[in-house]
N, C-alpha and C positions, 0 to 999 in steps of 0.2 A: 133110409133117407135121413133120419134123425142124426145118425152117426156122422154122415157127410157134412151136414149143416154145422154141427158142433166143431168139427175139424176146421172148417173154413173160418168160423168165428174166432177160434183160437189163433189161427194164422194171422188174421187181421189185428188182433190184440198184440201179438208179438211184434208185428211190423210197426205198430204205433209206439210201443215201448222202445224199439230200436231207434226210431226217428227222434224220439225225445232225448234219448241218451246221446245220440250224435250231436243234437243241437246244444245240449249242455256242455259236451266236450269241446265243441267249437267255441262256445262262449267263454269257457275256461281258458282256452288257448289265447283268445283275444285279450282277456284280462291279464294273463301272464305276459303276453307280448307288450301290452301297455305298461305293465310294471317294470319290465326289463328296459324298455325305452326310457321311462322316467328315471330309472336308476342310472342309465348311461348318461342322460342329460345332466343329472346331479353331479356325476363324476366329472363330466366335462366342465361344469361350472367351477368345481373345486380346483381342477387343473388350471383353469383360466385365472382363478384367484391367485394360485401359487405362482403362476408365471407372470403375474402383473408387475412384480418387483416392488410392491409397496410394503415397507418394513416399519414396525413401530419404533419410535425413539423413546428411551427410558432414561431417567436421570439416576443419580447415585442412590437416592432413597427408594427407588422402584416405582415412581409415579410416571404415568404416561405423558409424554411431551409432544404428542402429535405423530406424524408419519413422515417417511422419507422415500422418495422415488429413486430406486437404485439405477445406476448407469446401465443402459441397454447393452453396450458392447462388451460388458464384463459379466453381467448376471442374467441376461435374458437370451442366451444363445442355446442351441441344441447341443447337449453334451456328447462328446465323441468317446464312447466307452472303451473302444479298442486302443485309442491313443492314451487314455488315462491309465489303462493297464500297463502299457509299454513304458510310460513315464514313471509310474510307481516302481516298476522293476528296475529301471535304470537308476533312479534316485536312491533306492534301497541298496543296490549292488555297489554303488560308488561309496557308500558309507562303510561297507564291509571290508575288513582286512583279513587276508588269508595268513594265519599264523602257524599252520602246520609245517613242521620241518623234520627232515630225515637226513641221515649221513650216508655218504657214498663209502666205498671200500677204502678210499684214501683218507677219509676223515675218522674212521673207526680206529680206536687205540689197539695196538698190538699187531701181531701177524707179520712181523718182520722176518722171522726165520721160517724156513721150510719145515712143515710139521714132521715129515719123514722122508726118507730117501726116495728117489724117483723109481728105482727098480728093486726087486728082491723081497718086498714085503707082501706082495700079492694083493695089494690094495690099490684103489684108484689114485691116479697122479694128483697131487695137491701142492700148490705153491704157497698158499697163505690160509690161515684160519679165518681171515676176515673176508673171504670170498662171498659173494651174494648167495652161493649155494649152501653155505654153512649157517647153522644157527648162531646168531650174534654177529653175523657178517654185515656188510653194507647193503643198502637198498638201491635197486636199479630204478631209475626214473621216478624216484619218490618226490613228494611235494616239498616245495621250498616257500619261505615267506615271500608274498608278492602282493602288490596292490593293483587290482583290476580296475579299469576305468572305461566306462561307456559314455559316449557323448550323444546328446539329443540335439538336433538342429534348433536354431534360435526360433524359427517360425513355429515349429512343432511344440517347443516349450511354451510359447505364448498361447497357442491354441489349447494345450493341455491345462494351463493355468485358468483360462477362461471357462473351459469345460468343467473344471472342478468347482469354481465359484457358481456357475449356473446350476450344477447338480445340487449344491447345498441350498440354493434358492428354491429349487423345486421341492426339496425336502422340508422347506419352511424352518430351517435351522439357523437363520441369520437374524441377529438383533443388533441395534445400535444403541450405545450408551453415551449420553452427553455429560460433559463436565467430569470425565473420568480423571483428568489431570489434577482436579482439585480434591481427590479422595485422600483421606488421611492414611498414612502407612500402617494400617491396622487390619489384621486378618478378619476380625469380627465384622467390620463394615462390609467388606467385599463378600464374605460368606453369607451375610444377610441378604445382600443384593441377589446372589445366585439362587437363594431359596425362594425369594419373591418371584424371580423369573422362572422358577421350576426347572432349573438346568441341572442335569446330571450327566455323568460320563465325561469323556475327553472334551475339554473346552479350550478353544484358542482365543485369547484376548489380543486383538490387533491394535497397535498404537501407531500414531504418525511418526513418533521419534521415541528414543529411550526415556523412560520416566522412572526415577528411583522409587518414588512413593508407591506407584502401582506394582512394581516388582516386589517390594517389601510386603505389600498387602496380599500378594498372591502366592508367595513362595512356600507358605506352610499349608496351602490348600491342595489336596491331592487331585490329580487329573485336570489341573488348569495350568496352561502354559501361556506366557507373555511373549509376543513376537512383534517386531516392528514391520511396517508395510514394505520397506525396502528389502528385508530379509525373508519375506513370505514366499513360499514356493508350493508347488503342487502336492508334494508329499505331506507337508504340514496340514494342508486343507483336507486331504483324503483321510488322514489318520485321526482327525478330530470330528466329533459328533455335532458340536455347536461352534458357531463363529460369532464372537462378540466384537464388533467394530466400534472404536471410538468415533465420535462425530468428525473429529479432525482428520482421522485416517480415511474415512469414506469420502470426505470432501477432497482430500489429496488424490485419491483414486479417481474421483470424478473429473478432476482437472487433467489427469492423464488421458481420459477418454477422448 
């Protein structure tokens, strides 16, 4: 009888421990779920902030001059990644020139005379040493210099341009500089501004119109390129890590909106 009683007591204790462990496990799951949901909420808030289109305005000395609301039709759209890949391929291919060149049998020097007589030698018939079958002969269907050109429709070009700007806005890589037209043509000043903004990598400085002083200030700084708004295209935007708009350029773009 004693043995039976001890066995039942042990079973009851085991059941209690199992119940406690299941409760703690369920509590841990609840805590983990709450942590996950909170992290998702925080990510959503970050994305909302990045998609709000509010960008800081900085002057030449690096001081904050307030904020600017980017135009919705250019910077707050959903990027079309497939179209961006297609546009990048077309823009890049149109800049490439095929320079490879080969000669046909008519262009290779020599081979005017028949190498040996047609019969009596016991060798294969040959009419020219510049035959494509011979070493040093011509090339059949070889490459020639050509310029390939692919065209992207106007509407697709515009959507790709908007997608590229919207993607850069989501990456928080857009800033606006005021009074950039008043900068002195010195590399030191522009370099100090880039250091204050903590900008590294390929940077595109976009102006409303050509300005000689800005071009002179930027030409000796590696990985910074000056471009006017009229010449800006999708390839320039995609190949740059940061976009620095002058206030005049962003206002001009806002007028187009």
